[in-house]
Rosetta silent file (secondary structure, phi, psi, omega in degrees, C-alpha in Angstrom):
SEQUENCE: MANDLSPPTGEALERAPSQHLGPEYKSPDERPQATVSKSVTQANVHILPQTPQLIALLTMIRDKNTNRGDFIFYSNRINRLLVEEALNHLPVLPHTITTPLGRTYNGVKFEGKICGVSIMRAGEAMEQALRECCRSVRIGKILIQRDEETSKPRLFYDKLPNDVSERWVLLLDPMLATGGSALMAVDVLRSKGVPEEHILFLNLIASPEGAANFAQKYPKLRIVTAFVDQGLDEKNYIVPGLGDFGDRFYTL
SCORE:     score description
SCORE:     0.000 S_00000001
   1 L     0.000  121.465 -177.381   82.497   32.025  -85.003 S_00000001
   2 L   -85.623  141.326  178.142   82.924   28.299  -85.501 S_00000001
   3 L  -131.790  132.425  179.608   83.087   25.959  -82.511 S_00000001
   4 L   -82.830  108.549 -179.992   84.091   22.294  -82.590 S_00000001
   5 L  -106.307   18.651  179.303   81.362   20.399  -80.740 S_00000001
   6 L   -66.225  145.380 -177.223   82.457   16.932  -81.838 S_00000001
   7 L   -62.472  145.464  178.155   82.417   14.374  -79.010 S_00000001
   8 L   -71.900  164.725  178.484   85.747   13.818  -77.240 S_00000001
   9 L   -75.270  166.164  178.402   87.598   10.552  -77.528 S_00000001
  10 H   -59.021  -36.680  179.555   87.311    7.812  -74.938 S_00000001
  11 H   -61.877  -41.219 -179.884   90.742    8.717  -73.601 S_00000001
  12 H   -66.243  -36.101 -178.909   89.633   12.299  -72.959 S_00000001
  13 H   -68.170  -21.275 -177.407   86.505   11.116  -71.171 S_00000001
  14 H   -80.109  -15.960 -175.869   88.592    9.078  -68.726 S_00000001
  15 L   -86.293   80.987  178.151   90.443   12.088  -67.373 S_00000001
  16 L  -105.864  127.973 -178.894   88.123   13.032  -64.526 S_00000001
  17 L   -69.645  153.087  176.146   89.610   15.026  -61.646 S_00000001
  18 E  -141.846  157.797  178.501   89.274   13.724  -58.112 S_00000001
  19 E  -153.825  161.217  177.084   90.068   15.054  -54.666 S_00000001
  20 E   -75.003  132.471  179.717   89.779   14.043  -51.029 S_00000001
  21 L  -119.964  144.226  178.698   86.458   15.126  -49.543 S_00000001
  22 L   141.069  177.692 -177.835   85.486   15.454  -45.927 S_00000001
  23 L   -63.583  145.346 -174.973   86.141   17.620  -42.871 S_00000001
  24 L   -67.697  -20.754 -179.649   89.530   19.292  -42.743 S_00000001
  25 L   -74.999   -8.360  174.453   90.294   17.898  -39.297 S_00000001
  26 L   -91.644  142.284  177.334   90.552   14.463  -40.930 S_00000001
  27 L   -70.691  157.846  178.413   93.811   13.551  -42.637 S_00000001
  28 H   -54.241  -34.086  179.977   93.701   12.901  -46.421 S_00000001
  29 H   -65.406  -23.979 -178.522   94.112    9.181  -45.728 S_00000001
  30 H   -94.685   -3.996 -179.415   90.878    9.239  -43.731 S_00000001
  31 L  -108.726  135.764 -178.749   88.903   11.126  -46.381 S_00000001
  32 L   -72.150  153.056  173.228   87.526    9.365  -49.475 S_00000001
  33 E   -89.341  138.156  179.686   88.461   10.443  -52.956 S_00000001
  34 E  -136.991  152.035  176.426   85.572   11.552  -55.123 S_00000001
  35 E   -71.882  129.920 -179.851   85.174   12.780  -58.683 S_00000001
  36 L  -120.305  174.085 -176.522   84.784   16.550  -58.764 S_00000001
  37 L   -62.848  144.698  168.081   84.005   19.079  -61.451 S_00000001
  38 L   -65.678  149.274  172.551   86.429   19.810  -64.230 S_00000001
  39 L   -85.440  157.647  178.743   87.899   23.280  -64.107 S_00000001
  40 L  -129.821  159.216 -178.746   87.322   25.676  -66.985 S_00000001
  41 L   -94.770  -12.664 -177.037   89.279   28.588  -68.379 S_00000001
  42 L   -75.256  124.321 -175.491   86.277   30.785  -69.163 S_00000001
  43 L   -68.826  -22.647 -177.369   86.030   33.607  -66.616 S_00000001
  44 L   -93.213    9.800  174.270   82.255   33.894  -66.951 S_00000001
  45 E  -105.618  117.594 -177.066   81.635   30.254  -65.946 S_00000001
  46 E  -111.391  119.952 -178.205   81.208   29.931  -62.183 S_00000001
  47 E  -102.667  133.673  177.647   81.275   26.433  -60.647 S_00000001
  48 L   -58.380  146.058  174.665   79.877   25.814  -57.170 S_00000001
  49 L   -54.244  134.394 -175.182   82.497   24.887  -54.559 S_00000001
  50 L   -84.076   72.770 -177.327   82.981   21.121  -54.696 S_00000001
  51 L   -84.682  161.054  175.180   81.990   20.458  -51.106 S_00000001
  52 H   -56.211  -38.493  179.425   81.149   17.065  -49.597 S_00000001
  53 H   -60.160  -49.839 -177.786   77.508   18.160  -49.377 S_00000001
  54 H   -62.949  -45.474 -178.652   77.276   19.025  -53.063 S_00000001
  55 H   -64.242  -36.643  177.193   79.064   15.872  -54.236 S_00000001
  56 H   -64.301  -41.116  178.590   76.811   13.743  -52.008 S_00000001
  57 H   -65.386  -43.606  178.780   73.715   15.385  -53.509 S_00000001
  58 H   -64.650  -36.212  177.845   75.024   14.907  -57.045 S_00000001
  59 H   -61.062  -39.793 -179.694   75.831   11.279  -56.279 S_00000001
  60 H   -64.656  -45.740 -175.358   72.199   10.724  -55.299 S_00000001
  61 H   -79.220  -18.341  175.611   70.685   12.209  -58.460 S_00000001
  62 H   -77.876  -26.625 -174.391   73.234   10.503  -60.737 S_00000001
  63 L   -66.189  123.750 -178.974   72.407    7.061  -59.339 S_00000001
  64 L   -66.031  -18.229 -179.238   70.104    5.166  -61.709 S_00000001
  65 L   -90.196   -3.040  177.848   68.568    3.397  -58.677 S_00000001
  66 L   -70.388  127.858 -178.796   67.429    6.630  -57.006 S_00000001
  67 L   -74.927  167.347 -173.361   63.628    6.742  -56.991 S_00000001
  68 H   -60.937  -41.665 -179.469   61.690    9.709  -58.324 S_00000001
  69 H   -60.316  -44.730  178.483   60.811   11.133  -54.901 S_00000001
  70 H   -69.484  -36.325  178.147   64.434   11.208  -53.786 S_00000001
  71 H   -59.828  -44.686  179.423   65.546   12.526  -57.179 S_00000001
  72 H   -63.652  -45.583 -176.934   63.171   15.474  -56.823 S_00000001
  73 H   -61.168  -50.035 -176.620   64.201   16.152  -53.223 S_00000001
  74 H   -73.486  -31.433  173.647   67.944   16.141  -53.848 S_00000001
  75 H   -63.281  -42.141  179.664   67.640   18.031  -57.141 S_00000001
  76 H   -62.585  -35.450  177.719   65.705   20.744  -55.332 S_00000001
  77 H   -65.615  -41.791  178.164   68.494   21.044  -52.783 S_00000001
  78 H   -66.974  -40.987  178.348   71.090   21.551  -55.517 S_00000001
  79 H   -58.522  -38.329  178.724   68.823   24.025  -57.283 S_00000001
  80 H   -63.767  -42.369  177.371   68.609   26.016  -54.067 S_00000001
  81 H   -61.650  -39.057  179.609   72.415   26.156  -53.851 S_00000001
  82 H   -64.371  -45.467 -179.217   72.549   27.363  -57.470 S_00000001
  83 H   -64.759  -43.233  178.941   70.031   30.139  -56.896 S_00000001
  84 H   -58.124  -42.164  179.374   71.784   31.261  -53.714 S_00000001
  85 H   -69.054  -40.848 -179.750   75.085   31.495  -55.597 S_00000001
  86 H   -60.417  -37.696  179.988   73.519   33.269  -58.580 S_00000001
  87 H   -63.936  -26.084  177.134   72.110   35.954  -56.284 S_00000001
  88 L   -68.356  -16.130 -178.199   75.666   36.679  -55.151 S_00000001
  89 L   -95.345    2.101  178.092   76.448   37.800  -58.709 S_00000001
  90 L   -88.399  145.008 -179.202   73.758   40.501  -58.795 S_00000001
  91 L   -70.735  148.784  179.247   74.790   44.120  -58.159 S_00000001
  92 E  -127.619  160.548  177.883   73.905   45.744  -54.846 S_00000001
  93 E  -120.702  154.520  176.329   73.591   49.285  -53.521 S_00000001
  94 E   -64.100  142.220 -178.226   74.361   50.647  -50.039 S_00000001
  95 E  -149.908  110.073 -179.125   71.339   50.543  -47.740 S_00000001
  96 E   -97.517  132.526 -179.118   71.403   51.780  -44.136 S_00000001
  97 E  -126.717  170.142  175.728   68.650   50.655  -41.760 S_00000001
  98 E  -112.668  129.267 -178.817   67.741   51.120  -38.103 S_00000001
  99 L   -81.178  167.555  176.756   67.539   48.043  -35.867 S_00000001
 100 L   -59.739  -16.768  177.086   64.867   47.518  -33.150 S_00000001
 101 L   -89.108    5.252  178.048   67.517   48.714  -30.648 S_00000001
 102 L    80.630   10.263  178.853   67.675   52.093  -32.394 S_00000001
 103 L   -97.527  153.387  177.541   71.109   51.474  -33.852 S_00000001
 104 E   -90.968  150.168  176.800   72.031   51.932  -37.484 S_00000001
 105 E  -134.650  126.125  179.914   73.385   49.150  -39.652 S_00000001
 106 E   -88.138  103.949 -178.930   75.156   49.748  -42.946 S_00000001
 107 E  -119.234 -157.458  178.771   73.917   47.030  -45.288 S_00000001
 108 E  -139.436  164.174  171.914   73.082   46.586  -48.953 S_00000001
 109 E  -139.791  155.458 -178.706   70.078   45.936  -51.153 S_00000001
 110 E   -66.025  143.860  177.220   69.801   44.488  -54.628 S_00000001
 111 L   -92.720  118.043  176.974   69.987   46.912  -57.527 S_00000001
 112 L    84.770  175.602 -177.860   67.059   46.543  -59.886 S_00000001
 113 E   -98.210  157.261  177.599   64.390   43.871  -60.323 S_00000001
 114 E  -123.610  166.959  170.653   64.887   40.228  -61.217 S_00000001
 115 E  -154.955  160.377  173.886   62.851   37.517  -62.900 S_00000001
 116 E  -104.519  150.050  173.146   63.257   33.874  -63.762 S_00000001
 117 E  -135.937  116.510 -178.844   62.886   32.368  -67.231 S_00000001
 118 E  -100.832  138.933  173.180   62.666   28.586  -67.488 S_00000001
 119 E   -87.160  111.690 -174.405   63.371   26.590  -70.632 S_00000001
 120 E   -67.789  145.347   -0.596   60.460   24.163  -70.729 S_00000001
 121 L  -100.559  -24.756 -174.261   60.061   21.506  -69.476 S_00000001
 122 H   -61.076  -35.665 -179.575   63.121   20.524  -67.442 S_00000001
 123 H   -62.016  -24.446  179.451   63.893   24.135  -66.545 S_00000001
 124 H   -66.306  -22.248  178.036   60.555   24.400  -64.765 S_00000001
 125 H   -66.500  -15.929 -178.300   61.925   22.007  -62.127 S_00000001
 126 H   -94.765   -3.645 -175.812   64.212   24.834  -60.967 S_00000001
 127 H   -67.323  -37.919 -177.420   61.418   27.346  -60.390 S_00000001
 128 H   -58.726  -44.153 -179.362   60.615   26.214  -56.844 S_00000001
 129 H   -61.921  -38.370  178.872   64.133   27.004  -55.621 S_00000001
 130 H   -66.302  -41.705  179.744   63.933   30.471  -57.135 S_00000001
 131 H   -66.762  -33.167  178.596   60.574   31.140  -55.496 S_00000001
 132 H   -67.263  -29.627 -178.990   61.928   29.969  -52.138 S_00000001
 133 H   -92.128  -29.687 -175.477   64.740   32.526  -52.353 S_00000001
 134 L  -129.291   96.328 -175.096   62.864   35.382  -54.043 S_00000001
 135 L   -63.327  136.583  177.267   59.312   35.755  -52.840 S_00000001
 136 L    62.997   23.438  179.795   56.726   36.689  -55.504 S_00000001
 137 L   -66.613  142.695  176.747   59.367   36.562  -58.264 S_00000001
 138 E   -84.843  141.841 -177.029   57.977   36.688  -61.782 S_00000001
 139 E  -132.229  126.106  176.194   58.827   33.724  -64.028 S_00000001
 140 E   -99.374  172.643 -176.660   58.627   33.558  -67.816 S_00000001
 141 E  -132.365  143.628  171.699   58.652   30.531  -70.093 S_00000001
 142 E  -135.097  127.983  178.310   60.438   29.580  -73.307 S_00000001
 143 E  -111.146  117.733  179.389   59.676   26.369  -75.206 S_00000001
 144 E  -129.128  129.917  177.677   62.385   25.176  -77.582 S_00000001
 145 E  -131.778  157.171 -179.618   62.446   21.753  -79.213 S_00000001
 146 E   -79.131  130.914  175.037   64.706   20.079  -81.731 S_00000001
 147 L   -73.712  121.198 -175.134   63.438   19.991  -85.294 S_00000001
 148 L   -66.106  -24.831 -179.060   63.534   16.328  -86.308 S_00000001
 149 L   -80.971  -39.613 -176.115   64.263   17.208  -89.959 S_00000001
 150 L  -103.432  -13.500 -176.457   67.100   19.647  -89.372 S_00000001
 151 L    62.146   19.208  178.573   68.221   18.496  -85.870 S_00000001
 152 L  -108.363  152.611  179.553   68.404   22.184  -84.931 S_00000001
 153 E   -66.624  145.707 -178.530   66.562   23.882  -82.054 S_00000001
 154 E  -134.370  131.806 -179.732   63.288   25.544  -82.943 S_00000001
 155 E   -80.351  124.655  178.989   61.369   28.131  -80.927 S_00000001
 156 E  -107.206  -30.076 -172.006   57.754   27.128  -80.316 S_00000001
 157 E  -162.874  143.421  168.177   56.588   29.469  -77.546 S_00000001
 158 E  -148.026  139.466  176.868   57.679   32.265  -75.261 S_00000001
 159 E  -138.559  108.310 -173.423   55.854   34.154  -72.523 S_00000001
 160 L  -125.136  155.385  175.107   57.936   36.762  -70.734 S_00000001
 161 L   -56.684  143.302 -178.349   57.243   39.665  -68.370 S_00000001
 162 L   -59.286  -31.159 -178.121   56.398   42.831  -70.293 S_00000001
 163 L  -103.474   29.592 -176.149   59.260   44.653  -68.598 S_00000001
 164 H   -58.799  -29.377 -179.450   61.794   41.837  -68.962 S_00000001
 165 H   -66.242  -17.674 -179.292   64.237   44.237  -70.624 S_00000001
 166 H   -99.355    5.497 -174.644   64.447   46.154  -67.320 S_00000001
 167 E  -114.720  160.371  166.214   65.161   43.094  -65.182 S_00000001
 168 E   -85.574  129.177 -171.765   68.065   40.843  -64.304 S_00000001
 169 E  -108.964  126.732  171.197   67.154   37.444  -65.743 S_00000001
 170 E   -99.932  105.359 -178.877   67.943   34.078  -64.187 S_00000001
 171 E   -85.552  128.692 -169.999   67.688   31.614  -67.087 S_00000001
 172 E  -116.047  122.581  172.798   66.909   28.103  -65.836 S_00000001
 173 L  -161.598  122.417 -170.631   67.803   24.787  -67.490 S_00000001
 174 L   -69.784  -26.489 -174.994   69.342   21.868  -65.558 S_00000001
 175 E  -122.735  132.019  176.711   71.501   20.368  -68.323 S_00000001
 176 E  -119.003   99.355 -179.767   73.923   22.132  -70.685 S_00000001
 177 L   -93.053  -97.103  176.013   75.075   19.715  -73.397 S_00000001
 178 L   -80.363  -23.860  178.144   75.890   21.375  -76.728 S_00000001
 179 L    93.715    4.868 -175.647   74.061   24.519  -75.638 S_00000001
 180 H   -59.523  -48.498 -178.318   71.819   24.840  -78.694 S_00000001
 181 H   -66.581  -43.681 -179.054   68.545   25.370  -76.835 S_00000001
 182 H   -65.155  -38.974  177.888   70.056   27.678  -74.231 S_00000001
 183 H   -62.829  -40.053  177.508   71.772   29.787  -76.893 S_00000001
 184 H   -65.892  -38.089  177.966   68.457   30.200  -78.691 S_00000001
 185 H   -61.627  -40.011  176.910   66.807   31.168  -75.387 S_00000001
 186 H   -64.572  -39.959  176.854   69.420   33.885  -74.907 S_00000001
 187 H   -59.171  -40.138  178.079   68.730   35.099  -78.445 S_00000001
 188 H   -62.786  -46.394  179.989   65.036   35.371  -77.526 S_00000001
 189 H   -62.197  -42.429  179.907   65.847   37.387  -74.404 S_00000001
 190 H   -66.519  -33.494  177.454   68.179   39.703  -76.295 S_00000001
 191 H   -67.146  -20.881  177.142   65.503   40.240  -78.957 S_00000001
 192 L   -90.994    3.724  176.112   63.267   41.483  -76.114 S_00000001
 193 L    95.691    9.100  179.049   65.885   44.027  -75.116 S_00000001
 194 L   -79.102  122.414  177.576   67.588   42.187  -72.239 S_00000001
 195 L   -63.467  143.833 -179.814   71.288   43.133  -72.134 S_00000001
 196 H   -54.086  -40.924 -176.187   73.631   40.160  -72.343 S_00000001
 197 H   -73.818   -6.403  177.670   75.312   41.132  -69.079 S_00000001
 198 H   -96.982   12.192 -178.853   71.927   41.049  -67.290 S_00000001
 199 E  -113.597  130.393  172.357   71.485   37.304  -67.902 S_00000001
 200 E  -119.080  126.024 -177.604   72.651   34.562  -65.551 S_00000001
 201 E  -102.194  117.904 -177.459   72.301   30.986  -66.806 S_00000001
 202 E  -105.362  129.736  174.024   71.790   28.405  -64.038 S_00000001
 203 E  -151.350  155.595 -177.627   72.258   24.666  -64.589 S_00000001
 204 E   -76.803  -50.507 -175.440   73.113   21.576  -62.570 S_00000001
 205 E  -132.395  132.389  179.265   75.482   19.812  -64.951 S_00000001
 206 E  -123.084  152.498  169.512   77.327   21.190  -67.976 S_00000001
 207 L   -89.708  151.551  176.815   79.580   19.639  -70.574 S_00000001
 208 H   -59.811  -36.590 -179.303   82.959   21.308  -71.159 S_00000001
 209 H   -65.534  -45.720 -179.235   82.022   21.731  -74.834 S_00000001
 210 H   -65.802  -42.062  179.857   78.700   23.406  -74.060 S_00000001
 211 H   -63.307  -42.094  179.932   80.174   25.688  -71.406 S_00000001
 212 H   -66.435  -44.336 -179.859   82.982   26.777  -73.736 S_00000001
 213 H   -61.274  -43.977 -179.020   80.637   27.348  -76.662 S_00000001
 214 H   -65.254  -47.537 -176.875   78.245   29.346  -74.504 S_00000001
 215 H   -65.798  -33.547 -179.694   80.949   31.434  -72.842 S_00000001
 216 H   -73.208  -37.749 -178.936   82.639   32.257  -76.137 S_00000001
 217 H   -74.912  -35.727 -178.693   79.462   33.405  -77.861 S_00000001
 218 L  -127.695   77.172 -174.777   78.229   35.436  -74.886 S_00000001
 219 L   -68.586  -16.877  179.771   81.284   36.474  -72.851 S_00000001
 220 L   -90.758  -14.040  178.203   79.306   39.014  -70.793 S_00000001
 221 L   -81.720  145.065  179.952   76.708   36.483  -69.692 S_00000001
 222 E  -107.876  134.649  176.086   77.456   34.506  -66.522 S_00000001
 223 E  -105.082  129.391  174.920   76.951   30.759  -66.168 S_00000001
 224 E  -117.487  114.258 -176.151   76.445   29.317  -62.689 S_00000001
 225 E  -130.159  154.655  177.888   76.716   25.516  -62.654 S_00000001
 226 E   -83.386  -26.043 -171.566   77.095   22.841  -60.018 S_00000001
 227 E  -163.666  132.711  169.612   79.390   20.614  -62.082 S_00000001
 228 E  -100.613  115.159 -171.580   81.248   20.505  -65.392 S_00000001
 229 L   -81.202 -173.598 -173.848   81.152   16.849  -66.431 S_00000001
 230 L   -68.570  -40.693 -178.872   83.607   14.755  -68.443 S_00000001
 231 E   163.849 -160.992  179.895   82.200   15.465  -71.907 S_00000001
 232 E  -113.116  144.835  175.183   79.716   14.414  -74.577 S_00000001
 233 L   -90.031 -170.013 -175.396   79.298   10.970  -76.096 S_00000001
 234 L   -66.779  -17.152  177.107   78.594   10.188  -79.756 S_00000001
 235 L   -99.693    9.424 -177.457   74.919   11.089  -79.261 S_00000001
 236 L    63.845   31.798  170.714   75.805   14.398  -77.587 S_00000001
 237 L   -91.019  142.141  176.567   74.637   13.132  -74.184 S_00000001
 238 E   -70.757  132.150  177.734   76.529   14.426  -71.153 S_00000001
 239 E  -126.109  144.271   -0.812   78.616   11.669  -69.550 S_00000001
 240 L   -68.746  -20.080  171.300   78.652   10.311  -66.980 S_00000001
 241 L    62.883 -158.550  178.477   75.623   12.566  -66.598 S_00000001
 242 L  -147.108   12.456 -177.075   72.390   11.558  -64.916 S_00000001
 243 L    88.777 -159.857  179.352   70.104   10.596  -67.814 S_00000001
 244 L   -83.082  108.645 -174.923   67.125   12.629  -68.984 S_00000001
 245 H   -59.837  -46.666 -177.870   66.510   15.122  -66.185 S_00000001
 246 H   -60.045  -43.071  179.248   62.950   15.968  -67.247 S_00000001
 247 H   -63.532  -44.009 -177.209   61.905   12.330  -67.432 S_00000001
 248 H   -69.966  -32.308 -178.435   63.389   11.498  -64.038 S_00000001
 249 H   -78.162  -39.334 -170.569   61.900   14.579  -62.375 S_00000001
 250 H  -103.837  -25.936 -169.270   58.409   14.425  -63.851 S_00000001
 251 L  -127.919  -31.598 -171.672   57.589   10.887  -64.940 S_00000001
 252 L   -88.424    0.000    0.000   59.875    8.080  -63.744 S_00000001
């Protein structure tokens, strides 16, 4: 299936949606307008609610003047929101318990086991949030880099739980541009026996092109993202974006 991943024109990049943000008890005139995520037509792409909190956090990590310590702190907060939302997409079973007062409570529990798989190295920045939400969770690794001769992604390394095929997998990578690396990571998981519908792909910022390409190739897989950005530039960088996530998180 062919997909057009050519960068959009400048005119297309200028069409960024905006909305008034702030508490509902304030009139629209008293609430500032802010750029929010583009909407998408793909049913398996889930965008976090564009709340004032989320937009404020994204504003901090997009700012080129934000120092590394603050970038890490605010990125971790967004990652936590992503993991919390992803867990809402996992199936549950009825589970009745008894409270300390001797009363019964009809609740639920998750169906099956989960694990995280990070696409090295930027995806490893999302592991802490997963561990904070899921104690003792197992996390695998996949290393994919672009071949300089062919400009295509190339698999260098993978280390996954032996029973990964029996788990629900949260695939972690903060940026979804064209989707080449993430698509290869999904291919690796499927080759290990993980059903497509048991994979949830978590990322902070996605391009419309990458999200569409990903959703069309794997319609049963779910993408959970904080923001779908304006598009890709001529170098296939997400714009307005936030720069190189791995560099800003680990080195700058």
